[in-house]
N, C-alpha and C positions, 0 to 999 in steps of 0.2 A: 062778580065783575071786578072788584078791587083786587081780588086774589090774582086774576089773570093779568091785570095791569102790572102788578108787582112782579110777577114771573117774567113778563116780557122785558121789563126794565132791567131785571137781574141778568137775564140772558144777554141782553144788549151790552151791559157793562162788562160781563165776562168776555164776550166776543171782542169788544173794543180793547180790553186789557191784553187779550191774547195777540191782537194785531199790532200793539205798540212795538216800535222798533227799539231794540236794545242791543248793546254789543254782545251780550251773552246769547241772545237769540240768533244774531247774525253769525256768530262763531259756529253754531250748529247747522246753519243752512248749507245744503250741498253746493259746492262750488262748480265752476265751469272751466273749460279750456278754451282758449282763443288764439288762433294764429296771429301773431303780431306783424308789424311792418317788416317786410323782408329786408335783410341786411344787404350790404353791397357784395358784389361779385367782381373781383379785380385780379388780373394777372394770373388766371388759372385756365388751362386749356380744357376744351369741351369733354374729352375722354376722362380726365381726372375729376372734373366737376361732377359727372354722373356718379362716380364711385364715392366721392366725398359726400354727396347728398344721401347716398345709401347708408353711409356710416352714421350720419346724424339722424337719419330716419330710424335706424336701429336703436340709437340712444333714446330718441323720443318714445319709441315703442316700449323700451325697457321701463322707463319711468311711468308712462301712461297706463301700462297694464297693472302696475302695483300700487300706484298712488292716486287717491281720490281727494281733490281739494275740498276744503270746508271754509266757509266764510269769506271766500275770495274768488277772484278770477285769475287763472294762470295764463298770462300772455307769453307766448314762446316765439323765438325767432332764431334765424341762422345767419352766419356770416362766412363767406368764403374768399380766399385769395390773400394777397400780400401786397404790402408797399415795398417795392423793389429796393428803395433807398434805405429801408430800415435794417438791412442785413447785407452780408457779402454773398458768399456762395450758398444758394439754397439747396437743402437736401430733401426737404419735404414741405408741402404746403401747410400753412396754418389755417385752421377753420374751427368754428365753435358753435355750440348750441346754448342758448340762454333762456332762462325762465324768470319771469317777473311776478311777484306775489302782489296782486292788486286787491286790497281789502274791500269788503262791502261796508259802507258807512251809512249811518242814519242821516236822513235828509232833514236837518233841523229847520230848514226854511219852509218846509211844506206843512200845510195844515193837516194833511193826512199823516198821522203818526205811525203808519205802517210803511211809509216810503223810505227807500234807501237807494244809494247809488254806488257805482264802482269807482274806486280811487283811480286817478289818472296818472299817478307816478308812485314810485315806491323805493325805499332804501334797502329792500330785502330781495335779493336775487340769487340765482344759482347759475354758474357758468361751467360748462364742460368743454374744454378746448383740446383739440388735437394738434400736436407739434408746436405748442406755444405755452409758456409759463408766464402768466400775468404778473406774478409777484416779483419777477426779476427785471422789470422795466424795459422791455419784455425780452425773454429769452426764446428764440425761435430754433427750429431745426435747420441751423445755418451757422456760418461763421459770422463774426462781427463785421459791420460795415467798415470799409477802409478808412472812412472819415469819422469813425466813432470818436466822440469827444473825450471818452475816458480810456478805452482800451480794456475795459473789464465791466462786469455787472455787479450789482450789490445784492447780497443775501442777508436778511436780517438775523437769521439763525440757521444753524446746521440742521438739515433734514433728519427727522427721527423715524427709524424703521418701525412700522406698526402693521401687523397682519399682512405682510407681503407687499406693502406699499410704503410711501414716505409721507409723513405729516410734515408740512412745510411751516407750520406754526400759525399763530393767530396774531392779528394786528387790529388795534383800534383805529377806525377811519374817521377823520374829521374831528369834530368836537367830542371830547370824552363824555360830556354830559348827555349826549344823545345815545350812548351805549351801542353804537354801530360797530360791529366787528366783522372781520373776514377770517375765515378758517380755510386753509389751503392744503390741498393734497396733490401728490404726484404719483402716477402709475407708470411704471417703467418695465423694460425687459429685466427679468431676474432681479438682482440686487445692484444693478448699475445705475449710473446717473448721466443725464445728457450734458452735464457740466462738470468741470473740475475746479479745484481751488487754486487760486493764484498764490504762488509762493511769495514770501517777504521780499526775496531778491527781485523777482519779476515786478512786483509792485513798486519797489524803490526805483528801478530803472525807468519805469513808465513815468513816475513823478519827476525824476531828474530831467528826462527829455522834455517834459511839459514846462518845467521851470526855465530851461535853456531857451525854449521858444518864447516864453513870456519876457525874458530879458531882451531877446532879439527884437520883439515887438515894442517893448517899453524900456529903452535903455536907462531912463531916469530912475527906474525902480531896481536897477542892478544890485546896488549895495544891500537893499532890503531883502531881495530874493536870494542873494548868495548865501545868507545865513541858513536858509532851508536846504540849499544844496550841500552845505557843510555838514548839516545834520544827517542828510542822506548818505554822504560819503563815509561818515563815521559808522553808520549802521551797516554799510556794505563791507566793512572790515570785520564784522562779527564772524564767528565760526560758520562754516558751510552748512552744518547740520541745523543750526538755528535759522539760517536764511532759507532753508527748505520748508519751514513751517508755514501754514496758511497765513495770509496777510489779514489781520483783523484791525480795522482802522476806525477812526472817529469821523463822522460825517462832516463836522465843522473844521476838520484838518485835511480834508481831501485834497485841496490844492496847495496847502501850506503845511507839508508833512512835519510833524514833530516827534511822533512816537507810535509804536504799535501798542495795542491794549489786549486785555484778556477777552475771550469770547463771552458775550452776554453783558459786557460793560455798557452802561447807559449811553445811548447815542452812537453805538458802534455798528459796523457792518462787516461782513466777510466778503472779500473780493473773489469773484469767480469768473470763469470764461467758458465758452462752449467747448464741449468735448467731442471732436469729430470721430473718435474711435468708438463712440457709443453706438453709432448708427449702422443699420444694414444698408449699404450703399446701392445695392442693385434693385431695391424696391422702387415702385413708381412713386411719383410725387404725392399721390393721393393717400398712400398708406399711413395709418397712424403709427408713429414710432414712440410716442409717449402721450399721455393724457394729463392735463392738470384740471382739478376740480376745485372751484372756489365757492364756498357758501358765505354770502354776505347777509347779515341780519341785524335789524334794529331790535335789540332785546327789550323785553318789558311788555310787548304787545302780544296777547294770547293767540291772535290769528297768525302772526309771524312765527311765534314759537312752535305752535302745533304743526303748521304746514312745513316748515323747514325740517322739523324732526321727522315727519312722515316722508318727505322727499329724500332725506338721508337714508332712510330704510329702503327706498326704492332704487337708489343709485347703487348698483351692484359692482363693486370694484373688480370682482373676479370676471365679470362679463366684459368690462373695459379691458382688462389685461389680456383676455383671449382675443380681443380685436387687434392687438398690436401686431404689426408686421404683415397684415393681410390687405 
């Protein structure tokens, strides 16, 4: 009799231990997919919307067929359309597909040690966008808006060609202690880019015009602002070959120009502008003319690390490239 009691207690303790919620156990638990809140649909006609939905459905199928989440729920959503005031002449509609990695977390408040719940927010996401580059605050398949405050866009580094696509670089987002990083890719026609580099001369003329406007609006600052105009005028006298070089500038000197700097200098950016010659102009607004892919991950968590790694394997850049122009 005592032997039976001991065996029952032992089996119970083993079962209880097996049911205890741990991060390691949740990491191995098969994950799920869930369609998230539908994003907005704005300023896109019905015929184009049908085609754009088909493009994003194809992207979802590509990922869904090859990637199986573990230790998390993947919430996915779509966004279609454009803010008309964000650009000038539109060549193609921007629209995107997004995935959110929502971890399974142990419910420490429950007396049941096997209980867990799904996170409600996440710093780890994947975005696949057609006709929009998020890293360029934002670059669309369009010209710049007439009232654009700068007259150019900012690129943190020059794209690097890798395996037929462009790596746009990585960037730490927010607090560096959180180890949240974005890794950005660009898929384009052949070896071309939907933007071009602003020359030093173009940049100087833009800044000179801005300073003249500032003086007009604030006459009391004329003497202070004229010293920056003098610096610009001196730069404009440099050899033409030098002035043709890309403008690499410091963020904190953007409105008070003092000098150009070398690529990669701390706090620097490369000035760029949309390249209208890149596009196939006769295509419908729904056609993808380039894709940008952004992996955002909070490093250090095994669920985030494993799932982003597996999503990267499922996102086939060659498939995206074959969608261009269709």
